[in-house]
Backbone as ProteinMPNN parsed JSONL, in Angstrom:
{"seq_chain_A": "MEERDDVSGDDGDFFEHARREMFPKMRSSAMVVSLMTGEPDAKLCLELGAALLFDKPILIVSIGDRFSVPERVLRLATEVVHLEEGELKTTGPGAERIAAAVKRMTGTE", "coords_chain_A": {"N_chain_A": [[90.135, 96.642, 101.476], [89.438, 100.059, 101.449], [88.575, 102.304, 103.647], [86.372, 104.885, 104.31], [85.127, 108.036, 105.505], [83.293, 109.554, 104.033], [80.172, 109.581, 102.008], [79.853, 109.98, 99.15], [80.822, 109.342, 96.539], [79.949, 107.098, 93.813], [80.241, 104.408, 93.843], [80.37, 100.866, 94.86], [80.978, 101.052, 97.519], [79.892, 102.98, 98.6], [76.917, 102.066, 99.179], [78.071, 99.928, 100.765], [78.606, 101.636, 102.716], [76.443, 102.208, 103.707], [75.516, 100.277, 104.799], [76.912, 98.945, 106.722], [76.987, 101.132, 108.478], [74.982, 103.386, 108.208], [72.339, 101.86, 108.187], [71.835, 100.446, 109.956], [72.202, 101.929, 112.672], [70.097, 103.613, 111.955], [67.549, 101.345, 112.332], [67.45, 101.656, 115.169], [67.129, 103.725, 115.94], [64.813, 106.334, 117.001], [63.648, 107.992, 115.014], [63.102, 109.073, 111.919], [65.101, 111.951, 110.235], [65.172, 113.612, 107.29], [66.976, 115.888, 105.093], [65.966, 118.301, 102.755], [67.822, 119.362, 100.117], [67.615, 119.93, 97.874], [67.568, 118.986, 94.566], [67.177, 115.449, 94.464], [69.396, 112.872, 95.984], [71.714, 110.097, 95.686], [71.916, 109.365, 98.171], [69.773, 110.89, 99.757], [67.705, 109.416, 98.758], [68.182, 106.612, 99.07], [68.017, 107.219, 101.93], [65.418, 107.515, 102.683], [64.368, 106.018, 101.412], [65.375, 103.2, 103.463], [64.29, 104.042, 105.78], [61.233, 104.186, 105.003], [61.104, 100.894, 104.877], [61.776, 100.34, 107.439], [60.233, 101.092, 108.92], [59.848, 103.869, 109.698], [59.291, 106.952, 111.877], [59.259, 109.767, 109.654], [60.732, 112.385, 109.798], [60.711, 115.33, 107.628], [63.155, 117.732, 106.242], [62.584, 120.588, 105.086], [64.624, 123.18, 102.599], [65.093, 126.151, 101.68], [63.675, 127.981, 98.528], [63.956, 126.245, 96.384], [63.587, 124.159, 95.979], [60.799, 121.906, 96.032], [59.013, 119.941, 97.902], [58.484, 116.949, 97.097], [54.472, 115.417, 96.618], [54.076, 112.988, 96.905], [56.185, 112.16, 99.134], [55.445, 114.191, 100.661], [53.176, 112.777, 101.728], [53.889, 110.781, 102.507], [55.567, 111.294, 105.034], [55.718, 112.266, 108.37], [55.948, 114.547, 109.62], [56.703, 118.033, 108.278], [59.027, 120.057, 107.626], [58.985, 123.354, 106.826], [61.882, 125.159, 105.957], [63.575, 128.878, 105.442], [66.232, 129.511, 103.557], [69.214, 129.812, 105.593], [68.259, 129.87, 107.912], [68.536, 127.301, 108.677], [69.569, 126.476, 112.147], [71.607, 125.907, 114.969], [69.354, 127.424, 117.028], [66.679, 129.05, 117.408], [64.031, 130.356, 114.894], [63.608, 128.797, 113.22], [64.835, 126.118, 114.65], [63.218, 125.695, 116.932], [60.922, 125.229, 115.101], [61.788, 122.988, 114.173], [62.555, 121.257, 116.799], [59.658, 121.163, 117.979], [58.234, 119.937, 116.589], [59.742, 117.26, 116.516], [59.216, 116.639, 119.226], [56.513, 116.489, 118.688], [56.037, 114.007, 116.954], [57.358, 112.331, 119.072], [55.915, 112.017, 121.237], [56.642, 113.785, 122.959], [55.534, 115.67, 124.12]], "CA_chain_A": [[89.525, 98.036, 100.764], [89.988, 101.388, 102.303], [87.892, 102.904, 104.661], [86.071, 106.243, 104.198], [84.548, 108.371, 105.862], [82.72, 109.644, 103.028], [79.808, 108.568, 101.16], [79.642, 110.889, 98.066], [81.38, 108.284, 95.414], [79.222, 106.66, 93.033], [80.557, 103.328, 93.46], [79.278, 100.11, 96.191], [81.304, 101.652, 98.693], [77.896, 103.702, 99.284], [76.054, 100.621, 99.507], [78.866, 99.168, 102.281], [78.451, 102.169, 104.146], [74.96, 102.081, 104.07], [74.611, 98.296, 105.343], [77.599, 99.034, 107.801], [77.07, 102.226, 109.346], [73.703, 103.576, 108.306], [70.904, 100.84, 108.341], [72.119, 99.6, 111.761], [71.452, 103.145, 113.263], [68.393, 103.914, 111.388], [66.588, 100.569, 112.927], [67.634, 101.762, 116.643], [66.855, 105.258, 116.33], [63.124, 106.554, 117.07], [62.804, 108.74, 113.591], [64.404, 109.821, 111.231], [65.365, 113.45, 109.696], [65.915, 114.242, 106.09], [66.837, 117.423, 104.893], [65.81, 118.406, 101.318], [68.062, 121.247, 99.971], [67.482, 120.428, 96.523], [67.888, 117.968, 93.373], [67.734, 113.88, 95.511], [70.831, 112.794, 95.536], [71.208, 108.616, 96.085], [71.741, 108.852, 100.157], [68.699, 110.845, 100.367], [66.894, 107.997, 98.004], [68.688, 105.06, 100.366], [68.042, 107.487, 103.705], [63.943, 107.643, 103.042], [63.633, 104.023, 100.971], [65.531, 102.658, 104.399], [62.937, 104.753, 106.842], [60.054, 103.324, 105.028], [61.137, 99.646, 105.161], [62.646, 100.011, 109.118], [58.648, 101.499, 109.281], [60.304, 104.534, 110.991], [58.64, 108.116, 111.206], [60.119, 110.365, 108.903], [60.595, 114.724, 109.402], [61.088, 116.103, 106.055], [63.363, 119.533, 106.718], [62.792, 121.595, 103.226], [65.478, 124.481, 103.166], [64.593, 127.236, 100.652], [62.725, 127.143, 97.652], [64.222, 125.826, 94.945], [63.235, 122.68, 95.861], [59.722, 121.623, 96.692], [59.294, 118.124, 98.334], [57.416, 115.909, 95.846], [53.438, 114.918, 96.641], [54.154, 111.302, 97.556], [56.662, 112.385, 100.21], [54.413, 114.685, 101.44], [52.084, 112.175, 101.824], [54.865, 109.437, 103.836], [56.157, 111.96, 105.903], [55.004, 112.069, 109.38], [56.07, 115.753, 109.864], [57.356, 118.351, 107.076], [59.275, 121.623, 108.466], [59.808, 124.207, 106.028], [63.312, 126.542, 106.533], [64.319, 129.38, 104.508], [67.687, 129.531, 103.629], [69.713, 130.649, 106.775], [67.365, 129.836, 109.151], [68.89, 125.87, 109.339], [70.736, 126.556, 112.786], [70.899, 125.021, 116.575], [69.191, 128.316, 118.272], [65.925, 130.661, 116.317], [62.583, 129.84, 115.211], [63.989, 127.297, 112.752], [65.12, 124.913, 115.159], [62.017, 125.472, 116.759], [60.083, 124.535, 114.508], [62.192, 121.568, 114.209], [62.522, 120.746, 117.689], [58.346, 120.988, 118.011], [57.78, 118.272, 115.1], [60.511, 116.067, 116.809], [58.153, 116.375, 119.957], [54.835, 115.69, 118.637], [56.069, 113.031, 116.714], [57.952, 110.958, 120.014], [54.825, 112.134, 122.032], [56.964, 114.309, 124.532], [55.047, 117.564, 124.13]], "C_chain_A": [[89.679, 99.336, 101.83], [88.72, 101.982, 102.765], [87.555, 104.518, 104.56], [85.054, 106.497, 104.908], [83.128, 109.576, 104.972], [81.261, 109.273, 102.283], [79.449, 109.425, 99.44], [80.281, 110.1, 96.818], [79.724, 107.381, 94.856], [78.752, 104.567, 93.322], [79.932, 102.104, 94.663], [80.04, 100.198, 97.83], [80.385, 102.327, 99.212], [77.37, 102.682, 100.104], [76.623, 100.064, 100.871], [78.419, 99.777, 103.471], [77.248, 102.095, 104.698], [74.726, 101.085, 105.154], [75.47, 98.304, 106.553], [77.112, 99.974, 109.039], [75.409, 102.901, 109.453], [72.23, 103.033, 108.649], [71.172, 100.604, 110.092], [71.735, 101.208, 112.639], [70.139, 103.473, 113.16], [67.782, 102.774, 112.361], [66.683, 100.742, 114.847], [67.244, 103.333, 116.776], [65.151, 105.55, 116.467], [62.575, 106.825, 115.628], [63.825, 108.496, 112.496], [64.05, 111.054, 110.164], [65.686, 113.647, 108.689], [65.672, 115.418, 105.453], [66.8, 117.575, 102.893], [66.521, 119.706, 100.821], [67.885, 121.047, 98.344], [67.521, 119.296, 95.659], [67.896, 116.751, 94.289], [68.713, 113.685, 94.494], [70.414, 110.874, 95.969], [71.624, 108.126, 97.689], [70.825, 109.184, 100.429], [67.577, 110.162, 99.75], [67.578, 107.076, 98.607], [67.92, 105.819, 101.543], [66.305, 107.155, 103.552], [63.516, 106.202, 102.382], [63.49, 103.02, 102.258], [64.216, 102.762, 105.231], [61.402, 103.912, 106.219], [59.852, 101.713, 105.434], [61.683, 99.126, 106.416], [61.071, 100.862, 109.221], [59.095, 102.611, 110.25], [59.616, 106.305, 110.797], [59.335, 109.149, 111.038], [59.9, 112.115, 109.088], [61.171, 115.006, 108.082], [61.51, 117.377, 106.473], [63.503, 119.993, 105.282], [63.386, 122.977, 103.416], [65.204, 125.308, 101.503], [63.68, 126.766, 99.644], [62.676, 126.726, 96.632], [64.209, 124.671, 94.869], [61.879, 122.607, 96.871], [59.422, 120.182, 97.108], [57.826, 117.892, 97.719], [55.722, 115.431, 96.786], [53.733, 113.511, 97.33], [54.623, 111.196, 98.82], [56.322, 112.792, 100.802], [53.715, 113.476, 102.478], [52.342, 110.621, 103.12], [55.477, 110.361, 104.879], [55.546, 111.769, 106.845], [54.638, 113.64, 109.554], [56.884, 116.333, 108.976], [57.524, 119.842, 108.374], [59.927, 122.428, 107.186], [60.71, 125.397, 106.451], [63.578, 127.293, 105.629], [65.551, 129.081, 104.571], [68.375, 130.59, 104.301], [68.776, 130.117, 108.512], [67.531, 127.875, 109.865], [69.826, 125.973, 110.936], [70.429, 125.764, 114.494], [70.182, 126.076, 117.903], [67.553, 129.296, 117.043], [64.785, 129.901, 116.364], [63.15, 129.128, 114.436], [63.898, 125.652, 113.668], [64.184, 124.887, 116.333], [61.395, 125.07, 116.375], [60.52, 123.139, 114.653], [61.762, 120.442, 115.777], [60.766, 120.46, 118.246], [57.473, 119.817, 117.781], [58.45, 117.724, 115.713], [59.53, 115.321, 117.999], [57.291, 115.981, 119.767], [55.238, 114.671, 118.131], [56.877, 112.053, 118.207], [57.319, 111.721, 121.124], [55.778, 112.863, 123.395], [56.641, 115.623, 124.366], [54.859, 117.914, 125.162]], "O_chain_A": [[90.084, 99.23, 102.987], [87.811, 102.055, 101.938], [88.463, 105.332, 104.73], [84.148, 105.69, 105.113], [82.244, 110.197, 105.562], [81.467, 108.149, 101.825], [78.481, 108.999, 98.81], [79.925, 110.738, 95.827], [78.705, 107.19, 95.521], [77.769, 103.846, 93.153], [78.995, 102.497, 95.359], [79.751, 99.629, 98.883], [80.108, 102.191, 100.403], [77.382, 102.507, 101.323], [75.934, 99.794, 101.854], [78.056, 99.323, 104.556], [76.989, 101.951, 105.892], [73.95, 101.114, 106.108], [74.982, 97.736, 107.53], [76.918, 99.643, 110.208], [74.752, 102.923, 110.494], [71.291, 103.607, 109.2], [70.466, 100.688, 111.097], [70.662, 101.206, 113.244], [69.277, 103.587, 114.031], [67.422, 103.296, 113.416], [66.055, 100.025, 115.626], [67.123, 103.909, 117.857], [64.374, 104.782, 115.899], [61.598, 106.305, 115.089], [64.91, 107.933, 112.352], [63.042, 111.129, 109.461], [66.858, 114.02, 108.736], [64.576, 115.939, 105.246], [67.514, 117.01, 102.064], [66.07, 120.839, 100.988], [68.027, 122.027, 97.613], [67.491, 118.305, 96.389], [68.773, 116.914, 95.138], [68.946, 113.929, 93.31], [69.338, 110.435, 96.374], [71.644, 107.01, 98.207], [70.267, 108.478, 101.269], [66.464, 110.342, 100.245], [66.761, 106.215, 98.28], [67.154, 105.106, 102.191], [65.89, 106.44, 104.464], [62.591, 105.473, 102.74], [62.516, 102.307, 102.499], [63.339, 101.908, 105.358], [60.676, 103.198, 106.911], [58.893, 101.261, 106.058], [62.005, 97.955, 106.619], [61.223, 101.453, 110.29], [58.849, 102.488, 111.45], [59.495, 106.796, 109.674], [60.022, 109.61, 111.95], [59.048, 112.832, 108.563], [62.332, 114.709, 107.799], [60.715, 118.171, 106.975], [64.438, 119.75, 104.519], [62.889, 123.819, 104.164], [65.19, 124.751, 100.406], [63.06, 125.702, 99.637], [61.691, 126.704, 95.894], [64.684, 124.028, 93.933], [61.799, 123.031, 98.024], [59.758, 119.302, 96.315], [56.692, 118.365, 97.804], [56.03, 115.012, 97.902], [53.406, 113.31, 98.5], [54.049, 110.516, 99.671], [56.477, 112.314, 101.926], [53.79, 113.402, 103.705], [51.693, 109.944, 103.918], [55.995, 109.679, 105.764], [54.576, 111.042, 106.632], [53.482, 114.056, 109.625], [57.836, 115.647, 108.604], [56.852, 120.347, 109.273], [61.03, 122.224, 106.678], [60.358, 126.365, 107.124], [63.93, 126.667, 104.63], [66.027, 128.446, 105.512], [68.357, 131.785, 104.005], [68.914, 130.153, 109.735], [67.033, 127.339, 110.855], [70.936, 125.452, 110.829], [69.405, 125.274, 114.969], [70.263, 125.885, 119.116], [67.757, 130.022, 116.069], [64.421, 129.113, 117.237], [63.479, 128.211, 115.189], [63.276, 124.607, 113.481], [64.335, 123.821, 116.928], [60.843, 124.22, 117.074], [59.822, 122.251, 115.142], [61.078, 119.424, 115.874], [60.633, 119.47, 118.966], [56.598, 119.142, 118.324], [57.631, 116.837, 115.954], [59.137, 114.155, 118.004], [56.892, 115.049, 120.467], [54.832, 113.786, 118.885], [56.77, 110.837, 118.05], [58.081, 112.121, 122.005], [55.628, 112.531, 124.571], [57.424, 116.567, 124.468], [54.539, 119.084, 125.369]]}, "name": "protein", "num_of_chains": 1, "seq": "MEERDDVSGDDGDFFEHARREMFPKMRSSAMVVSLMTGEPDAKLCLELGAALLFDKPILIVSIGDRFSVPERVLRLATEVVHLEEGELKTTGPGAERIAAAVKRMTGTE"}
């Protein structure tokens, strides 16, 4: 089977990638950060489901006003940070809000 770096396909390669790459990384992580930028796709659904099954704290980063975070996802998330379009940068107010949420979630405040 040909190795792929992307997970944009809709075939079994996507799930094999998740089993081989995403699940082991998620199991060893302290938390999961999920970006919500529009309608859910297979990657987001698999990511959130795995985070729940691995009992990981979930930080939802919602970007823009095109997509509101569903009520049930809000109940499951440990923290939710909403950013306006263009705020997802490595510095600035958006980055500071994400960093503060991570600190609260990891107890490193």
